[in-house]
C-alpha positions as CSV (number, residue, x, y, z in Angstrom):
1,M,1.5,-2.7,8.5
2,V,1.2,-3.2,12.2
3,P,-2.4,-2.6,13.3
4,S,-2.8,-0.1,16.2
5,N,-4.6,-2.6,18.3
6,S,-1.8,-5.2,18.0
7,R,-0.2,-4.5,21.3
8,G,0.8,-7.2,23.7
9,P,-0.6,-8.0,27.1
10,A,-1.9,-5.1,29.2
11,P,0.8,-3.4,31.3
12,E,1.1,-4.0,35.0
13,S,-1.4,-2.2,37.2
14,G,-0.8,1.5,37.6
15,M,1.7,1.7,34.7
16,Q,1.5,3.8,31.6
17,P,1.4,2.0,28.3
18,W,4.7,0.7,27.0
19,S,6.8,3.4,25.2
20,S,7.4,1.7,21.8
21,E,4.5,3.5,20.2
22,M,5.9,6.8,21.4
23,I,9.3,5.7,20.0
24,S,7.6,4.9,16.6
25,A,6.0,8.4,16.5
26,A,9.4,10.0,17.4
27,S,11.1,8.0,14.7
28,K,8.6,9.1,12.0
29,A,8.9,12.8,13.2
30,G,12.7,12.6,12.8
31,N,13.3,13.0,16.5
32,L,15.2,9.8,17.2
33,P,18.8,11.0,17.6
34,I,22.1,9.6,16.6
35,A,23.6,7.8,19.6
36,P,27.2,7.4,20.5
37,L,28.5,4.0,21.5
38,N,27.8,4.6,25.2
39,A,24.1,5.1,24.5
40,E,23.9,1.7,22.9
41,L,25.8,0.2,25.8
42,L,23.3,1.9,28.2
43,L,20.5,0.2,26.3
44,K,22.1,-3.2,26.7
45,D,22.6,-2.5,30.4
46,I,18.9,-1.8,30.7
47,A,18.1,-5.2,29.3
48,D,20.6,-6.9,31.6
49,L,19.2,-5.2,34.7
50,K,15.6,-6.0,33.7
51,Q,16.5,-9.7,33.0
52,K,18.2,-10.0,36.4
53,G,15.1,-8.5,38.1
54,L,17.0,-5.4,39.3
55,L,15.0,-3.0,37.1
56,S,11.2,-2.8,36.7
57,R,9.6,-2.4,33.4
58,A,8.3,1.0,34.4
59,S,11.9,2.2,35.3
60,A,13.2,0.8,32.0
61,E,10.6,2.7,30.1
62,K,11.5,6.0,31.9
63,I,15.2,5.5,31.1
64,I,14.4,4.9,27.4
65,E,12.2,8.0,27.3
66,G,15.0,9.9,29.0
67,I,17.4,8.9,26.2
68,L,15.0,10.2,23.7
69,I,14.8,13.6,25.4
70,L,18.5,13.7,26.0
71,Y,19.4,13.4,22.3
72,S,16.3,15.1,20.9
73,R,18.3,17.9,19.2
74,T,20.8,15.8,17.4
75,P,20.5,14.2,13.9
76,S,18.2,11.2,13.7
77,S,19.6,7.7,13.4
78,P,17.8,4.5,12.3
79,Q,20.3,2.5,14.3
80,L,19.1,4.0,17.6
81,A,15.5,3.3,16.6
82,L,16.5,-0.3,15.9
83,S,18.2,-0.6,19.3
84,L,15.3,0.9,21.1
85,F,12.8,-1.4,19.5
86,K,15.0,-4.4,20.1
87,I,15.3,-3.5,23.8
88,S,11.5,-3.1,23.9
89,S,11.0,-6.5,22.3
90,E,13.4,-8.2,24.7
91,L,11.5,-6.6,27.6
92,G,8.3,-8.3,26.3
93,D,6.6,-5.5,24.3
94,E,4.8,-7.3,21.4
95,Y,4.2,-4.0,19.5
96,A,8.0,-3.6,19.2
97,T,8.4,-7.2,18.1
98,F,5.8,-6.8,15.4
99,T,7.3,-3.4,14.2
100,L,10.8,-4.9,13.8
101,V,9.5,-7.8,11.8
102,D,7.2,-5.7,9.7
103,E,10.1,-3.3,8.8
104,A,12.2,-6.3,7.8
105,L,9.5,-7.5,5.5
106,K,8.9,-4.2,3.7
107,H,11.5,-4.6,1.0
108,G,10.9,-8.3,0.4
109,R,14.5,-9.3,0.9
110,I,15.3,-12.6,2.5
111,Q,18.6,-11.2,3.8
112,D,16.7,-8.7,6.0
113,L,15.3,-11.6,7.9
114,Q,18.7,-13.1,8.4
115,N,19.9,-10.0,10.4
116,P,21.3,-11.3,13.7
117,K,19.5,-8.5,15.5
118,L,16.2,-9.9,14.3
119,Q,16.5,-13.5,15.4
120,E,15.3,-13.0,19.0
121,P,12.3,-10.9,17.9
122,L,11.5,-13.6,15.4
123,E,11.4,-16.1,18.2
124,H,9.1,-13.8,20.2
125,L,6.9,-13.6,17.1
126,K,6.6,-17.4,16.8
127,K,5.5,-17.6,20.5
128,S,2.9,-14.9,20.0
129,A,1.6,-16.6,16.9
130,E,1.3,-19.9,18.8
131,A,-0.8,-18.0,21.4
132,K,-3.2,-17.1,18.5
133,N,-2.2,-13.4,18.4
134,L,-3.6,-12.4,15.0
135,T,-1.0,-9.9,14.0
136,A,1.7,-12.3,15.0
137,M,0.1,-15.0,12.9
138,V,-0.1,-12.8,9.8
139,L,3.5,-11.6,10.2
140,L,4.8,-15.1,10.7
141,A,2.9,-16.2,7.5
142,R,4.5,-13.4,5.6
143,V,7.9,-14.4,6.9
144,L,7.3,-18.0,5.7
145,E,6.1,-16.7,2.4
146,L,9.2,-14.6,1.9
147,K,11.3,-17.7,2.7
148,G,9.5,-19.7,0.0
149,E,7.7,-21.9,2.5
150,F,4.4,-21.4,0.7
151,K,2.5,-24.4,2.0
152,S,3.3,-23.5,5.6
153,A,2.5,-19.8,4.9
154,S,-0.9,-20.7,3.5
155,T,-1.6,-22.9,6.5
156,V,-0.8,-20.0,8.9
157,F,-2.7,-17.4,6.8
158,R,-5.8,-19.7,6.8
159,A,-5.5,-20.3,10.6
160,A,-5.4,-16.5,11.1
161,V,-8.6,-16.2,9.0
162,A,-10.3,-19.0,11.0
163,T,-9.2,-17.5,14.3
164,N,-10.4,-14.0,13.3
165,L,-13.8,-14.8,12.0
166,P,-16.6,-14.1,14.6
167,A,-18.1,-17.3,15.9
168,S,-21.5,-15.7,16.1
169,D,-23.3,-12.4,15.7
170,N,-22.6,-11.7,19.4
171,S,-18.8,-12.2,19.0
172,D,-16.3,-9.4,19.0
173,T,-15.8,-7.5,15.8
174,P,-12.9,-9.0,13.8
175,D,-9.6,-7.2,13.4
176,K,-10.2,-6.1,9.8
177,D,-6.5,-5.2,9.3
178,A,-5.2,-8.6,10.2
179,L,-8.1,-10.4,8.5
180,S,-7.5,-8.4,5.3
181,E,-3.7,-9.1,5.3
182,A,-4.4,-12.8,5.8
183,W,-6.9,-13.0,2.9
184,K,-4.4,-11.1,0.6
185,G,-1.7,-13.5,1.6
186,I,-3.9,-16.4,0.6
187,A,-4.7,-14.6,-2.7
188,R,-0.9,-14.2,-3.5
189,I,-0.2,-17.9,-2.8
190,E,-3.2,-19.1,-4.8
191,K,-2.1,-17.0,-7.7
192,R,1.3,-18.6,-7.5
193,N,-0.4,-22.0,-7.4
194,G,-2.3,-21.1,-10.6
195,D,-5.7,-21.5,-8.9
196,L,-7.5,-18.4,-10.2
197,P,-11.0,-19.1,-8.7
198,K,-9.5,-19.4,-5.2
199,E,-7.3,-16.3,-5.8
200,L,-10.4,-14.3,-6.7
201,Q,-12.3,-15.8,-3.8
202,A,-9.6,-14.5,-1.4
203,W,-9.5,-11.0,-3.0
204,E,-13.2,-10.7,-2.7
205,A,-13.2,-11.8,0.9
206,A,-10.6,-9.1,1.7
207,A,-12.8,-6.6,-0.1
208,T,-16.2,-7.5,1.2
209,Q,-15.3,-8.6,4.7
210,C,-12.7,-6.0,5.4
211,D,-13.5,-3.1,3.0
212,D,-9.9,-3.2,1.7
213,P,-9.6,-0.7,-1.1
214,R,-6.7,-2.5,-2.9
215,A,-8.7,-5.8,-2.7
216,F,-11.7,-4.1,-4.4
217,Y,-9.3,-3.1,-7.2
218,E,-7.8,-6.6,-7.5
219,S,-11.2,-8.2,-7.5
220,G,-12.5,-5.7,-10.1
221,L,-9.6,-6.5,-12.4
222,R,-10.3,-10.2,-12.2
223,K,-14.1,-9.8,-12.8
224,A,-13.8,-7.4,-15.7
225,G,-14.4,-10.1,-18.3
226,E,-17.1,-12.3,-16.7
227,A,-19.0,-9.7,-14.7
228,P,-18.4,-6.2,-16.0
229,L,-21.0,-4.4,-13.9
230,E,-19.7,-6.0,-10.7
231,S,-16.2,-5.1,-11.8
232,L,-17.2,-1.5,-12.3
233,E,-18.8,-1.4,-8.9
234,Y,-15.6,-2.7,-7.3
235,M,-13.4,-0.2,-9.2
236,L,-15.6,2.7,-8.2
237,K,-15.3,1.6,-4.5
238,A,-11.5,1.3,-4.9
239,A,-11.1,4.6,-6.7
240,S,-13.3,6.5,-4.2
241,S,-11.0,5.2,-1.4
242,G,-7.9,6.5,-3.1
243,V,-6.6,3.6,-5.2
244,G,-5.0,5.5,-8.1
245,D,-4.7,2.3,-10.3
246,A,-8.5,2.0,-10.1
247,A,-9.0,5.6,-11.1
248,F,-6.7,5.0,-14.1
249,W,-8.6,1.8,-15.0
250,L,-11.9,3.8,-14.9
251,G,-10.5,6.6,-17.1
252,M,-9.4,4.0,-19.7
253,A,-12.7,2.1,-19.5
254,Y,-14.8,5.3,-19.9
255,S,-12.6,6.4,-22.8
256,S,-13.0,3.0,-24.5
257,V,-16.8,3.3,-24.1
258,M,-16.8,6.8,-25.6
259,E,-14.6,5.8,-28.5
260,A,-16.6,2.7,-29.2
261,G,-19.6,4.9,-29.9
262,T,-21.7,3.7,-26.9
263,V,-21.9,7.3,-25.8
264,E,-23.5,9.4,-28.6
265,E,-21.2,11.9,-30.3
266,T,-23.1,14.9,-31.6
267,S,-20.2,16.6,-33.3
268,H,-18.2,14.9,-36.0
269,A,-15.9,17.8,-36.9
270,P,-12.3,17.8,-35.6
271,I,-12.1,18.9,-32.0
272,S,-9.6,21.7,-32.9
273,R,-12.2,23.3,-35.2
274,T,-15.5,22.6,-33.5
275,S,-16.1,22.4,-29.8
276,P,-17.5,19.2,-28.5
277,S,-21.2,19.0,-27.7
278,R,-22.5,19.7,-24.2
279,D,-23.2,16.0,-23.5
280,T,-19.8,14.9,-24.9
281,L,-18.0,17.6,-23.0
282,G,-19.6,16.4,-19.7
283,Y,-18.5,12.9,-20.4
284,Y,-15.0,14.1,-21.2
285,R,-14.9,15.9,-17.8
286,I,-15.7,12.6,-16.1
287,I,-12.8,10.9,-18.0
288,K,-10.4,13.7,-17.3
289,E,-11.3,13.6,-13.6
290,W,-10.4,9.9,-13.3
291,F,-7.1,10.4,-15.1
292,S,-6.3,13.5,-12.9
293,I,-7.0,11.5,-9.7
294,A,-4.7,8.7,-11.0
295,A,-2.0,11.2,-11.9
296,A,-2.0,12.8,-8.5
297,S,-2.1,9.5,-6.6
298,D,0.9,7.9,-4.9
299,D,-1.0,4.6,-5.2
300,C,-0.9,4.4,-9.0
301,S,1.6,2.5,-11.1
302,S,0.7,4.4,-14.2
303,R,0.9,8.0,-13.0
304,A,2.9,9.2,-16.0
305,H,0.5,7.5,-18.4
306,A,-2.4,9.0,-16.6
307,R,-0.9,12.5,-17.2
308,L,-0.6,11.7,-20.9
309,Q,-4.2,10.5,-21.2
310,A,-5.4,13.5,-19.3
311,A,-3.6,15.7,-21.8
312,R,-5.3,13.8,-24.6
313,I,-8.8,14.5,-23.1
314,M,-8.0,18.2,-22.5
315,R,-7.1,18.4,-26.2
316,K,-10.5,16.8,-27.1
317,M,-12.2,19.3,-24.8
318,G,-10.8,22.2,-26.8
319,D,-8.1,23.3,-24.4
320,P,-4.9,23.1,-26.5
321,A,-2.7,25.2,-24.2
322,Q,-3.4,23.3,-21.0
323,S,-3.3,20.0,-23.0
324,L,0.2,20.8,-24.4
325,A,1.5,21.8,-20.9
326,S,0.2,18.5,-19.5
327,L,1.7,16.6,-22.4
328,K,5.2,18.1,-21.7
329,E,4.8,17.2,-18.0
330,A,3.9,13.6,-18.9
331,L,6.8,13.2,-21.3
332,H,9.2,14.4,-18.6
333,Y,8.1,11.5,-16.4
334,L,7.7,8.9,-19.1
335,Q,11.3,9.1,-20.3
336,L,10.4,7.9,-23.8
337,A,12.9,7.5,-26.7
338,P,13.7,10.9,-28.2
339,S,12.0,9.9,-31.5
340,N,8.7,9.2,-29.7
341,N,8.9,12.5,-27.8
342,R,9.4,14.4,-31.1
343,L,6.6,12.5,-32.8
344,L,4.1,13.3,-30.0
345,L,5.1,16.9,-29.7
346,T,4.9,17.5,-33.4
347,S,1.6,15.6,-33.8
348,W,-0.1,17.3,-30.9
349,T,-0.6,20.6,-32.8
350,D,-1.9,18.8,-35.9
351,P,-5.7,19.0,-36.1
352,A,-5.8,15.6,-37.9
353,F,-4.1,13.9,-35.0
354,D,-6.9,12.3,-33.0
355,P,-5.7,9.2,-31.1
356,T,-7.9,7.0,-29.0
357,C,-6.8,6.0,-25.5
358,A,-5.6,2.6,-27.0
359,D,-3.7,4.4,-29.8
360,L,-1.9,6.6,-27.4
361,S,-1.1,3.6,-25.1
362,N,0.4,1.7,-28.0
363,M,2.5,4.7,-29.1
364,I,4.2,4.9,-25.7
365,G,4.3,1.2,-25.0
366,D,1.9,1.3,-22.1
367,K,1.1,-2.3,-21.1
368,S,-1.4,-1.2,-18.4
């Protein structure tokens, strides 16, 4: 992710901001058009003229914006977006350079970094990193990490952290996005090195210094055994910020507490025959809410399992119809073996079937 404040040097006096941010917005909106060969040749001509001093940056920007307008009603093309950003990078726009590299890193494939069109932007990136541009430093460290140069990557990540920490209370506010990415990079490398204390230290730094929701989740996972209350606090912060995996973890944790008898059960009859007590029902509502949040979140690796656990809780709450509907939806996403599907569907209407969260996870092979 390229932070919004990661632009390069300020534009020349009297000029509007460089257009690559506008190009990015147009790309996301699907308004970057497919360009015939002559459009790409025109882009190359723009760069040649600029390099020869025959075209000002302001004029180059106007021409690029004109191309966007000219082709705005034709189908979108990633190739034109790539060309526009490459031209912007060659003309000195750091935002375009960072965007190109960030896109190449998204899928974690080394071959994406070997694209000939990316080599010049990578050189621009190195120069920006040497000039202590924080976003450039973090991106360069990620490039080194993907290439397997972990020691060098760690050095650059740590340099970014050192550069970004305020020297005093009167210093500028740190760039939290860049600082968080640097700490998370350090955490990944320390995990690879097998240094769990340093890994946890990095995750906690990303969480507490940068309010990074995913870092709160990762910290909570690692503290669950030794500091359960602190782990719970981290998970609540992560879930309240939209981390679906944290909501799923909380649903499982609250279920386990309930099933271990820590929360008093006042009704011992089967749920299908006797409604749960008011206190128990309130606790079930909390558990169902966490699972429902996880099931609806794009940021949850266990969405289908969350649907299934939510169905289990609805069944305990005395809502068999909604529970069965949620079960069928979960089974659709889980893609279990047919025998497991039949077992669950058959058992679901049996009053004696009363699985715990752990029982249900074991039945579907959930390793979460």
